[in-house]
N, C-alpha and C positions, 0 to 999 in steps of 0.2 A: 504493498500501499503506499504513497506517494503522499508526501505533506501535501497536495494539490487534493486526496481525493481527504488526507483529517481534514484542511480543512473546511471542504465545501460541506463533509459534513455536521463540520461544528457549527455554519452556516445557518444548516438545512434544521439541525436542533434548535437551531437557535431562533429560528423566524416558528417555528411552532413553539415552542414557549409564548414567544409574543401572542403568538395568537390565542390560543388557548388566554394566558394574564387578559386580551386583553375582552374577551369571549366573558368569562369571570366579571368584569369587571358589569358590562352592559347588563350582566342578569343580575348582581345589584343592585344595581342604581334602578335598573327594572321595578324587584322589588318595593326600592325605597320609593319609588315612582306610584306604583298596586297599594303601598297604604298609605298613602297622601292626596291619593284623585282617583284609587278606583280602577275600574278592569277599561271601561266604555269611556275615560275620560286625560284615559296617558295616551301623549304626543312622545312617536320618536326622536322630539323633539327637547322632552321630559326629559327623556331617558339619555338619548346624549349629553345634555347639559350636566344631569347629575354624576356623572361620569367622567366627566371633562374630558368628552371625545364629538370629534366631527360626527355627524348624521351619515356623512359616505360611509366613515368604519362599518353600521350597523348597517347598510344593506351589502358591506363586501359581508360581512358574518354573519346573516340572515336574511331571507330573501324576504319578507315582512317585518308589518305590528305584528302581523298573527307567529309568525312564525318564530319572531323574539318572545309574541307570549309564551309561545308551546313550551319553550327550548325554557324557559322561566319555571314552568310547571314543570317541566322532565328534571328540575333539577331539584325543585322542590320534594317531589317524591320520591329523587334519590336517598337524598340528605335522608327523607324522614324513616321510610324503609331499611337503610343504617342503622340509624338508630334504633330502630325498635331490633330490628335482628343480635347485632349489636349485645340491647341489656337484653335478650335473652342466651345468645351465648354466654354470657358475662355472670347466670344466675344460677349455677348452678343443675346439677342433674333433677331437682326435685320437681314435676311440673307443677306445682304452687308456686313455689318460687318464677320460675318459670312466668306462669300468665300473670303473674304479681308486678315481677319488672318489665315485658312489657304496655301492663296498661299503664303504667308511672312512665315508664319512656318518652309520653306523649308530651312531659312536661319537662324533659330537659330540653335545657340550658343553650341549648347548638337546636333548636326545633326552634325554643318553645322563646321566641319573645314577640315585640309588640309588632315592629314591620313584616315579620315571616306569618302571622299570625293575621295580622289586615291582610296580607295578599292570599294565603287560602284563602279566605271569607269576597275574596273578589273575584275567586275562581271559579267558590259555591252556591254562592250569592244574588250575581249578576247578569242577566240575563241572560246577556253575551257572552259571559263568562262562562257561562255551564256546560256548552257541549263542546270547548278546547279539558277541561275540569273531563266530561265525561272519556271523552276519547280516548287521553292519555294516561286517567289514574283508573279505569277498570280493572286492568289488571292485578295494579297494585293494593288496590282494597282487597279485590279478591284473596289474593294469598295472605294477607294482613287477615280478614275474616276468616280466612280455610287455617291460621295457623291459631289463632285462638281458641275457634271451635271445636279442634284436633287437641288441645289443654284442657277446655270445659268438659270432653268426655270422658277424658282420665281420670278427673275429681269426679265427678259423676258416680263411676266406675267405683273412684273408689272411695267416696259415699253411702253410698248401696239409693243412691238417689235415681229419680224418676223424672228429673228439668231433662228437658229435650235440650241436646249441648250446641243447635244451631242455633232457636230461640235464644239462649242466654250470650253465647258470643252476640249474637246480633246487639240486644240490650245491652249488656257490658260499650261495646264498640259508639255504641248510639249518648250511653253517657258521655263518651271521652271527649264526644264531636258539642256533643252540647255545654259541656265547662269549659270545651276550648271558646267558645260562641263569646260564653259567659263569660269567660277573664279577657274574652281584649278590649272592653273600658278599663279595664281595674291596669293592664301590666303597658297600657296608651298610658294613663297615668304616676305609671313607677312605681306601681301597689304592686308587680306582678308573685312575689315572691308569698306575699295574704294569701295572697288570690288562690296561690298551687299547691300552698302550704288548706288550704281545705279541701280543692281540688282531690288532694290527697286523702284525705279523710273520707270523702266520697267516695271514692275506688273501694278504698278496705271496710262503707259499710258494705259499698253491693258486693261486695268478695265475701265477708260474712253472712249475706244473706244467700246467699245459693249456695259455700260452698262452707259451712259453719262448722265443720269439724278441721277443715284447712285453717281457715281464718279465726279471728276472733276481731267482732266492733271497735272501734275510735272511738274515741268521748273529743 
């Protein structure tokens, strides 16, 4: 291999890294603008300004505003999946610990920030954002729900209970979604820590109701 080959490889790696950095800057800026203005009011000019980049850079990295928003949501969904998978993996072998860790990972500060919560809700709650959410997140949501139902089924068997595992999983999932909705305004007032403490208690209360042999309700 010649010195020229080494230089070419180094330059190509630098260009790739630069593209990755710019792309991440634009995604972070999109999250910030979604949190401030919502889905329908967001413009590429807003995102470019927030990122400190030109509008042309957005066109280079993404085909359109819709492409930018789709990439942003995909990045959020990937981060969310990594967070709950990591929580389950580090919880130990006990299914009860894994289930609790999975649910409480919703309040991990990597994913539970005022801006990210507001961005998620822009996709969930706005008419224009919902189709993007449904198209991108269906598989992510299905994987999480199936993992929750599998853990619930194991605990139900151990409890000798007749609770339906799929229904229990959907209920716990809906609880966590509702807690996210309810905590958005609190998080934006820098009161997230108090809100998270209450949310964790709510999760523990629900787990104790479904699986009393594995969990105890806390006051």
